[in-house]
C-alpha positions as protocol buffer text, in pm:
chain_id: "A"
residue {
  index: 1
  type: MET
  ca { x: 0 y: 0 z: 0 }
}
residue {
  index: 2
  type: SER
  ca { x: 117 y: 355 z: -72 }
}
residue {
  index: 3
  type: ALA
  ca { x: 196 y: 593 z: 211 }
}
residue {
  index: 4
  type: PRO
  ca { x: -91 y: 815 z: 332 }
}
residue {
  index: 5
  type: ILE
  ca { x: -108 y: 1153 z: 164 }
}
residue {
  index: 6
  type: LEU
  ca { x: -232 y: 1308 z: 489 }
}
residue {
  index: 7
  type: ARG
  ca { x: -159 y: 1189 z: 840 }
}
residue {
  index: 8
  type: VAL
  ca { x: -302 y: 1344 z: 1157 }
}
residue {
  index: 9
  type: GLU
  ca { x: -156 y: 1219 z: 1484 }
}
residue {
  index: 10
  type: ALA
  ca { x: -285 y: 1292 z: 1835 }
}
residue {
  index: 11
  type: LEU
  ca { x: -410 y: 1633 z: 1723 }
}
residue {
  index: 12
  type: SER
  ca { x: -564 y: 1859 z: 1988 }
}
residue {
  index: 13
  type: LYS
  ca { x: -673 y: 2220 z: 1998 }
}
residue {
  index: 14
  type: ARG
  ca { x: -775 y: 2405 z: 2312 }
}
residue {
  index: 15
  type: PHE
  ca { x: -937 y: 2748 z: 2320 }
}
residue {
  index: 16
  type: ARG
  ca { x: -892 y: 2847 z: 2684 }
}
residue {
  index: 17
  type: GLY
  ca { x: -1129 y: 2610 z: 2866 }
}
residue {
  index: 18
  type: LEU
  ca { x: -1273 y: 2449 z: 2552 }
}
residue {
  index: 19
  type: LEU
  ca { x: -1110 y: 2142 z: 2401 }
}
residue {
  index: 20
  type: ALA
  ca { x: -1230 y: 2178 z: 2041 }
}
residue {
  index: 21
  type: ILE
  ca { x: -1023 y: 1889 z: 1902 }
}
residue {
  index: 22
  type: ALA
  ca { x: -926 y: 1609 z: 2138 }
}
residue {
  index: 23
  type: ASP
  ca { x: -649 y: 1365 z: 2050 }
}
residue {
  index: 24
  type: VAL
  ca { x: -766 y: 1299 z: 1693 }
}
residue {
  index: 25
  type: SER
  ca { x: -565 y: 1062 z: 1473 }
}
residue {
  index: 26
  type: PHE
  ca { x: -631 y: 934 z: 1121 }
}
residue {
  index: 27
  type: ALA
  ca { x: -462 y: 885 z: 783 }
}
residue {
  index: 28
  type: VAL
  ca { x: -598 y: 955 z: 434 }
}
residue {
  index: 29
  type: GLU
  ca { x: -502 y: 730 z: 145 }
}
residue {
  index: 30
  type: PRO
  ca { x: -409 y: 897 z: -185 }
}
residue {
  index: 31
  type: GLY
  ca { x: -677 y: 889 z: -454 }
}
residue {
  index: 32
  type: SER
  ca { x: -965 y: 863 z: -208 }
}
residue {
  index: 33
  type: ILE
  ca { x: -1265 y: 1071 z: -108 }
}
residue {
  index: 34
  type: THR
  ca { x: -1299 y: 1100 z: 270 }
}
residue {
  index: 35
  type: SER
  ca { x: -1588 y: 1279 z: 441 }
}
residue {
  index: 36
  type: VAL
  ca { x: -1577 y: 1433 z: 787 }
}
residue {
  index: 37
  type: ILE
  ca { x: -1919 y: 1451 z: 951 }
}
residue {
  index: 38
  type: GLY
  ca { x: -2058 y: 1540 z: 1291 }
}
residue {
  index: 39
  type: PRO
  ca { x: -2310 y: 1767 z: 1462 }
}
residue {
  index: 40
  type: ASN
  ca { x: -2267 y: 2143 z: 1473 }
}
residue {
  index: 41
  type: GLY
  ca { x: -1981 y: 2231 z: 1705 }
}
residue {
  index: 42
  type: ALA
  ca { x: -1818 y: 1890 z: 1667 }
}
residue {
  index: 43
  type: GLY
  ca { x: -1487 y: 2045 z: 1556 }
}
residue {
  index: 44
  type: LYS
  ca { x: -1498 y: 1987 z: 1180 }
}
residue {
  index: 45
  type: SER
  ca { x: -1402 y: 2340 z: 1078 }
}
residue {
  index: 46
  type: THR
  ca { x: -1139 y: 2355 z: 1350 }
}
residue {
  index: 47
  type: LEU
  ca { x: -988 y: 2035 z: 1212 }
}
residue {
  index: 48
  type: PHE
  ca { x: -969 y: 2187 z: 863 }
}
residue {
  index: 49
  type: ASN
  ca { x: -814 y: 2503 z: 1008 }
}
residue {
  index: 50
  type: LEU
  ca { x: -547 y: 2296 z: 1182 }
}
residue {
  index: 51
  type: VAL
  ca { x: -462 y: 2096 z: 870 }
}
residue {
  index: 52
  type: THR
  ca { x: -437 y: 2405 z: 648 }
}
residue {
  index: 53
  type: GLY
  ca { x: -239 y: 2619 z: 890 }
}
residue {
  index: 54
  type: TYR
  ca { x: -507 y: 2872 z: 984 }
}
residue {
  index: 55
  type: LEU
  ca { x: -470 y: 2752 z: 1344 }
}
residue {
  index: 56
  type: ALA
  ca { x: -175 y: 2606 z: 1533 }
}
residue {
  index: 57
  type: PRO
  ca { x: -249 y: 2290 z: 1733 }
}
residue {
  index: 58
  type: THR
  ca { x: -217 y: 2272 z: 2108 }
}
residue {
  index: 59
  type: ALA
  ca { x: -69 y: 1924 z: 2064 }
}
residue {
  index: 60
  type: GLY
  ca { x: -12 y: 1669 z: 1789 }
}
residue {
  index: 61
  type: THR
  ca { x: 114 y: 1679 z: 1432 }
}
residue {
  index: 62
  type: VAL
  ca { x: -12 y: 1702 z: 1074 }
}
residue {
  index: 63
  type: SER
  ca { x: 192 y: 1545 z: 793 }
}
residue {
  index: 64
  type: PHE
  ca { x: 144 y: 1578 z: 417 }
}
residue {
  index: 65
  type: LYS
  ca { x: 323 y: 1325 z: 198 }
}
residue {
  index: 66
  type: GLU
  ca { x: 528 y: 1216 z: 501 }
}
residue {
  index: 67
  type: ARG
  ca { x: 644 y: 1573 z: 566 }
}
residue {
  index: 68
  type: THR
  ca { x: 542 y: 1745 z: 887 }
}
residue {
  index: 69
  type: ILE
  ca { x: 349 y: 2063 z: 806 }
}
residue {
  index: 70
  type: THR
  ca { x: 248 y: 2152 z: 1161 }
}
residue {
  index: 71
  type: GLY
  ca { x: 322 y: 2519 z: 1221 }
}
residue {
  index: 72
  type: LEU
  ca { x: 379 y: 2611 z: 857 }
}
residue {
  index: 73
  type: ALA
  ca { x: 210 y: 2922 z: 720 }
}
residue {
  index: 74
  type: THR
  ca { x: -97 y: 2872 z: 501 }
}
residue {
  index: 75
  type: ASN
  ca { x: 87 y: 2981 z: 185 }
}
residue {
  index: 76
  type: ARG
  ca { x: 369 y: 2732 z: 249 }
}
residue {
  index: 77
  type: ILE
  ca { x: 118 y: 2453 z: 292 }
}
residue {
  index: 78
  type: ALA
  ca { x: -49 y: 2557 z: -36 }
}
residue {
  index: 79
  type: GLU
  ca { x: 291 y: 2557 z: -209 }
}
residue {
  index: 80
  type: LEU
  ca { x: 334 y: 2194 z: -105 }
}
residue {
  index: 81
  type: GLY
  ca { x: 6 y: 2096 z: -274 }
}
residue {
  index: 82
  type: VAL
  ca { x: -276 y: 2137 z: -20 }
}
residue {
  index: 83
  type: SER
  ca { x: -574 y: 2354 z: -116 }
}
residue {
  index: 84
  type: ARG
  ca { x: -902 y: 2444 z: 50 }
}
residue {
  index: 85
  type: ALA
  ca { x: -1241 y: 2532 z: -95 }
}
residue {
  index: 86
  type: PHE
  ca { x: -1443 y: 2736 z: 153 }
}
residue {
  index: 87
  type: GLN
  ca { x: -1814 y: 2700 z: 213 }
}
residue {
  index: 88
  type: ILE
  ca { x: -1878 y: 3070 z: 151 }
}
residue {
  index: 89
  type: ALA
  ca { x: -1723 y: 3173 z: -179 }
}
residue {
  index: 90
  type: ARG
  ca { x: -1568 y: 3520 z: -188 }
}
residue {
  index: 91
  type: PRO
  ca { x: -1465 y: 3571 z: -550 }
}
residue {
  index: 92
  type: PHE
  ca { x: -1343 y: 3892 z: -706 }
}
residue {
  index: 93
  type: ARG
  ca { x: -1691 y: 3992 z: -814 }
}
residue {
  index: 94
  type: ASP
  ca { x: -1582 y: 4240 z: -1082 }
}
residue {
  index: 95
  type: LEU
  ca { x: -1363 y: 3980 z: -1253 }
}
residue {
  index: 96
  type: SER
  ca { x: -1483 y: 3707 z: -1487 }
}
residue {
  index: 97
  type: VAL
  ca { x: -1508 y: 3345 z: -1381 }
}
residue {
  index: 98
  type: ALA
  ca { x: -1197 y: 3261 z: -1585 }
}
residue {
  index: 99
  type: GLU
  ca { x: -1003 y: 3552 z: -1434 }
}
residue {
  index: 100
  type: ASN
  ca { x: -1093 y: 3436 z: -1084 }
}
residue {
  index: 101
  type: VAL
  ca { x: -967 y: 3086 z: -1162 }
}
residue {
  index: 102
  type: ARG
  ca { x: -657 y: 3225 z: -1331 }
}
residue {
  index: 103
  type: ILE
  ca { x: -560 y: 3392 z: -1004 }
}
residue {
  index: 104
  type: GLY
  ca { x: -558 y: 3051 z: -837 }
}
residue {
  index: 105
  type: ALA
  ca { x: -342 y: 2919 z: -1119 }
}
residue {
  index: 106
  type: LEU
  ca { x: -86 y: 3193 z: -1058 }
}
residue {
  index: 107
  type: PHE
  ca { x: -31 y: 3080 z: -701 }
}
residue {
  index: 108
  type: GLY
  ca { x: -49 y: 2753 z: -507 }
}
residue {
  index: 109
  type: LYS
  ca { x: 181 y: 2459 z: -561 }
}
residue {
  index: 110
  type: ALA
  ca { x: 545 y: 2547 z: -626 }
}
residue {
  index: 111
  type: GLY
  ca { x: 709 y: 2459 z: -957 }
}
residue {
  index: 112
  type: ALA
  ca { x: 656 y: 2518 z: -1327 }
}
residue {
  index: 113
  type: ARG
  ca { x: 305 y: 2613 z: -1433 }
}
residue {
  index: 114
  type: ASP
  ca { x: 108 y: 2668 z: -1750 }
}
residue {
  index: 115
  type: VAL
  ca { x: -145 y: 2922 z: -1628 }
}
residue {
  index: 116
  type: ALA
  ca { x: -371 y: 2914 z: -1934 }
}
residue {
  index: 117
  type: ARG
  ca { x: -394 y: 2536 z: -1947 }
}
residue {
  index: 118
  type: THR
  ca { x: -436 y: 2503 z: -1570 }
}
residue {
  index: 119
  type: THR
  ca { x: -721 y: 2756 z: -1583 }
}
residue {
  index: 120
  type: ARG
  ca { x: -896 y: 2569 z: -1865 }
}
residue {
  index: 121
  type: ASP
  ca { x: -855 y: 2234 z: -1690 }
}
residue {
  index: 122
  type: ALA
  ca { x: -990 y: 2368 z: -1360 }
}
residue {
  index: 123
  type: LEU
  ca { x: -1293 y: 2521 z: -1534 }
}
residue {
  index: 124
  type: ASP
  ca { x: -1361 y: 2190 z: -1709 }
}
residue {
  index: 125
  type: LEU
  ca { x: -1323 y: 1982 z: -1391 }
}
residue {
  index: 126
  type: ALA
  ca { x: -1558 y: 2213 z: -1202 }
}
residue {
  index: 127
  type: GLY
  ca { x: -1814 y: 2206 z: -1482 }
}
residue {
  index: 128
  type: ILE
  ca { x: -1819 y: 2583 z: -1540 }
}
residue {
  index: 129
  type: ALA
  ca { x: -1623 y: 2624 z: -1865 }
}
residue {
  index: 130
  type: HIS
  ca { x: -1939 y: 2761 z: -2025 }
}
residue {
  index: 131
  type: LEU
  ca { x: -1940 y: 3043 z: -1770 }
}
residue {
  index: 132
  type: ALA
  ca { x: -1576 y: 3142 z: -1824 }
}
residue {
  index: 133
  type: GLU
  ca { x: -1648 y: 3495 z: -1951 }
}
residue {
  index: 134
  type: GLU
  ca { x: -1935 y: 3571 z: -1715 }
}
residue {
  index: 135
  type: PRO
  ca { x: -1867 y: 3815 z: -1430 }
}
residue {
  index: 136
  type: ALA
  ca { x: -1856 y: 3638 z: -1095 }
}
residue {
  index: 137
  type: SER
  ca { x: -2118 y: 3884 z: -967 }
}
residue {
  index: 138
  type: VAL
  ca { x: -2396 y: 3720 z: -1170 }
}
residue {
  index: 139
  type: LEU
  ca { x: -2340 y: 3360 z: -1055 }
}
residue {
  index: 140
  type: THR
  ca { x: -2597 y: 3168 z: -854 }
}
residue {
  index: 141
  type: VAL
  ca { x: -2509 y: 3015 z: -516 }
}
residue {
  index: 142
  type: GLY
  ca { x: -2457 y: 2678 z: -682 }
}
residue {
  index: 143
  type: GLN
  ca { x: -2235 y: 2823 z: -953 }
}
residue {
  index: 144
  type: LEU
  ca { x: -2030 y: 3009 z: -691 }
}
residue {
  index: 145
  type: ARG
  ca { x: -1964 y: 2678 z: -518 }
}
residue {
  index: 146
  type: HIS
  ca { x: -1828 y: 2540 z: -844 }
}
residue {
  index: 147
  type: LEU
  ca { x: -1615 y: 2851 z: -889 }
}
residue {
  index: 148
  type: GLU
  ca { x: -1472 y: 2810 z: -538 }
}
residue {
  index: 149
  type: VAL
  ca { x: -1377 y: 2450 z: -617 }
}
residue {
  index: 150
  type: ALA
  ca { x: -1227 y: 2554 z: -951 }
}
residue {
  index: 151
  type: ARG
  ca { x: -1011 y: 2819 z: -785 }
}
residue {
  index: 152
  type: ALA
  ca { x: -885 y: 2564 z: -534 }
}
residue {
  index: 153
  type: ILE
  ca { x: -809 y: 2305 z: -801 }
}
residue {
  index: 154
  type: ALA
  ca { x: -630 y: 2565 z: -1013 }
}
residue {
  index: 155
  type: THR
  ca { x: -356 y: 2582 z: -749 }
}
residue {
  index: 156
  type: ARG
  ca { x: -251 y: 2239 z: -882 }
}
residue {
  index: 157
  type: ALA
  ca { x: -333 y: 2079 z: -549 }
}
residue {
  index: 158
  type: ASP
  ca { x: -268 y: 1714 z: -472 }
}
residue {
  index: 159
  type: LEU
  ca { x: -505 y: 1731 z: -174 }
}
residue {
  index: 160
  type: LEU
  ca { x: -832 y: 1928 z: -177 }
}
residue {
  index: 161
  type: LEU
  ca { x: -1016 y: 2008 z: 146 }
}
residue {
  index: 162
  type: ALA
  ca { x: -1372 y: 2106 z: 56 }
}
residue {
  index: 163
  type: ASP
  ca { x: -1586 y: 2266 z: 327 }
}
residue {
  index: 164
  type: GLU
  ca { x: -1955 y: 2174 z: 282 }
}
residue {
  index: 165
  type: PRO
  ca { x: -1961 y: 2198 z: -100 }
}
residue {
  index: 166
  type: CYS
  ca { x: -2324 y: 2078 z: -112 }
}
residue {
  index: 167
  type: ALA
  ca { x: -2467 y: 2300 z: 164 }
}
residue {
  index: 168
  type: GLY
  ca { x: -2780 y: 2482 z: 52 }
}
residue {
  index: 169
  type: LEU
  ca { x: -2788 y: 2326 z: -295 }
}
residue {
  index: 170
  type: ASN
  ca { x: -3099 y: 2172 z: -448 }
}
residue {
  index: 171
  type: PRO
  ca { x: -3096 y: 1803 z: -552 }
}
residue {
  index: 172
  type: THR
  ca { x: -2990 y: 1880 z: -911 }
}
residue {
  index: 173
  type: GLU
  ca { x: -2709 y: 2108 z: -796 }
}
residue {
  index: 174
  type: THR
  ca { x: -2601 y: 1854 z: -534 }
}
residue {
  index: 175
  type: ALA
  ca { x: -2580 y: 1578 z: -796 }
}
residue {
  index: 176
  type: ALA
  ca { x: -2369 y: 1807 z: -1016 }
}
residue {
  index: 177
  type: MET
  ca { x: -2130 y: 1880 z: -728 }
}
residue {
  index: 178
  type: ILE
  ca { x: -2092 y: 1509 z: -653 }
}
residue {
  index: 179
  type: ASP
  ca { x: -1998 y: 1457 z: -1017 }
}
residue {
  index: 180
  type: VAL
  ca { x: -1738 y: 1733 z: -985 }
}
residue {
  index: 181
  type: LEU
  ca { x: -1584 y: 1573 z: -675 }
}
residue {
  index: 182
  type: ARG
  ca { x: -1563 y: 1241 z: -853 }
}
residue {
  index: 183
  type: ARG
  ca { x: -1397 y: 1398 z: -1157 }
}
residue {
  index: 184
  type: ILE
  ca { x: -1147 y: 1569 z: -931 }
}
residue {
  index: 185
  type: ARG
  ca { x: -1062 y: 1237 z: -765 }
}
residue {
  index: 186
  type: THR
  ca { x: -1030 y: 1071 z: -1107 }
}
residue {
  index: 187
  type: SER
  ca { x: -789 y: 1347 z: -1212 }
}
residue {
  index: 188
  type: GLY
  ca { x: -553 y: 1235 z: -934 }
}
residue {
  index: 189
  type: VAL
  ca { x: -648 y: 1474 z: -655 }
}
residue {
  index: 190
  type: THR
  ca { x: -730 y: 1331 z: -312 }
}
residue {
  index: 191
  type: VAL
  ca { x: -1043 y: 1486 z: -158 }
}
residue {
  index: 192
  type: VAL
  ca { x: -1137 y: 1540 z: 206 }
}
residue {
  index: 193
  type: LEU
  ca { x: -1470 y: 1712 z: 261 }
}
residue {
  index: 194
  type: VAL
  ca { x: -1681 y: 1833 z: 549 }
}
residue {
  index: 195
  type: GLU
  ca { x: -2044 y: 1774 z: 462 }
}
residue {
  index: 196
  type: HIS
  ca { x: -2385 y: 1764 z: 632 }
}
residue {
  index: 197
  type: ASP
  ca { x: -2580 y: 1622 z: 339 }
}
residue {
  index: 198
  type: MET
  ca { x: -2584 y: 1256 z: 440 }
}
residue {
  index: 199
  type: PRO
  ca { x: -2710 y: 1111 z: 110 }
}
residue {
  index: 200
  type: SER
  ca { x: -2419 y: 1287 z: -62 }
}
residue {
  index: 201
  type: VAL
  ca { x: -2173 y: 1157 z: 196 }
}
residue {
  index: 202
  type: MET
  ca { x: -2295 y: 802 z: 155 }
}
residue {
  index: 203
  type: GLU
  ca { x: -2287 y: 825 z: -224 }
}
residue {
  index: 204
  type: VAL
  ca { x: -1949 y: 985 z: -284 }
}
residue {
  index: 205
  type: SER
  ca { x: -1727 y: 876 z: 7 }
}
residue {
  index: 206
  type: ASP
  ca { x: -1481 y: 591 z: 23 }
}
residue {
  index: 207
  type: ARG
  ca { x: -1447 y: 653 z: 395 }
}
residue {
  index: 208
  type: VAL
  ca { x: -1622 y: 853 z: 665 }
}
residue {
  index: 209
  type: LEU
  ca { x: -1477 y: 1008 z: 980 }
}
residue {
  index: 210
  type: VAL
  ca { x: -1720 y: 1111 z: 1253 }
}
residue {
  index: 211
  type: LEU
  ca { x: -1641 y: 1382 z: 1509 }
}
residue {
  index: 212
  type: ASP
  ca { x: -1844 y: 1449 z: 1822 }
}
residue {
  index: 213
  type: ALA
  ca { x: -1740 y: 1713 z: 2076 }
}
residue {
  index: 214
  type: GLY
  ca { x: -1394 y: 1722 z: 1920 }
}
residue {
  index: 215
  type: ARG
  ca { x: -1334 y: 1348 z: 1943 }
}
residue {
  index: 216
  type: LEU
  ca { x: -1317 y: 1095 z: 1662 }
}
residue {
  index: 217
  type: ILE
  ca { x: -1591 y: 844 z: 1744 }
}
residue {
  index: 218
  type: ALA
  ca { x: -1604 y: 646 z: 1418 }
}
residue {
  index: 219
  type: ASP
  ca { x: -1387 y: 581 z: 1113 }
}
residue {
  index: 220
  type: GLY
  ca { x: -1482 y: 344 z: 834 }
}
residue {
  index: 221
  type: ALA
  ca { x: -1679 y: 274 z: 517 }
}
residue {
  index: 222
  type: PRO
  ca { x: -2006 y: 469 z: 479 }
}
residue {
  index: 223
  type: ALA
  ca { x: -2230 y: 166 z: 529 }
}
residue {
  index: 224
  type: GLU
  ca { x: -2038 y: 66 z: 840 }
}
residue {
  index: 225
  type: VAL
  ca { x: -2039 y: 412 z: 994 }
}
residue {
  index: 226
  type: SER
  ca { x: -2411 y: 467 z: 929 }
}
residue {
  index: 227
  type: LYS
  ca { x: -2489 y: 163 z: 1147 }
}
residue {
  index: 228
  type: ASN
  ca { x: -2256 y: 262 z: 1432 }
}
residue {
  index: 229
  type: PRO
  ca { x: -2465 y: 316 z: 1751 }
}
residue {
  index: 230
  type: GLN
  ca { x: -2244 y: 605 z: 1864 }
}
residue {
  index: 231
  type: VAL
  ca { x: -2291 y: 780 z: 1532 }
}
residue {
  index: 232
  type: ILE
  ca { x: -2666 y: 725 z: 1536 }
}
residue {
  index: 233
  type: ALA
  ca { x: -2689 y: 870 z: 1887 }
}
residue {
  index: 234
  type: ALA
  ca { x: -2459 y: 1165 z: 1820 }
}
residue {
  index: 235
  type: TYR
  ca { x: -2552 y: 1270 z: 1469 }
}
residue {
  index: 236
  type: LEU
  ca { x: -2787 y: 1065 z: 1260 }
}
residue {
  index: 237
  type: GLY
  ca { x: -3063 y: 1048 z: 1519 }
}
residue {
  index: 238
  type: THR
  ca { x: -3219 y: 755 z: 1698 }
}
residue {
  index: 239
  type: PRO
  ca { x: -3408 y: 528 z: 1456 }
}
residue {
  index: 240
  type: ASP
  ca { x: -3782 y: 486 z: 1502 }
}
């Protein structure tokens, strides 16, 4: 088996008296889609912030491709090949869709880059090539989600962390986003996503991690996790 692309070991984060992440450990295999689920306040966003360098852990380590990235600045982590798509897209509204994606292509992973080709590829993967010349200001919520993913992919990331890409989308838009995530994985990018839409999680994920009150309470295949009594009690709800 290949080495994990992402390894989190004994990770903890304390905000004064609150232990937001408590001794969390897991590894993500390259070429997979892993979902992180849990109730509101479970620590999902904090976990993403720790992995991407927005927060420094109180204890523990984060490794990307067997290199410790704990404590690195966000731009250094991006230069290594880790990118994040945020739940709330904040594009440059006066620029076109293509120009927004091109900005991502100018930065991100270190090394040689073909900005024009990277921009085209990211637009295609995200399913918004037909919107390339439209101003970002006219996009719908669903289209903005695709733009946010395209900008993240344009950094030439090897690992994409997507924060609730399906939140607020209708069933048609959700299905389109699932297709995008699958295409991204097929292109060679490993995906870790935080998501509340359980049908989407069960459909797209190879593996599911469940957080509750900052602790990892389950880790396994979607069908396995959905039957876990702890998960049912903490997140999915008690069955009738």
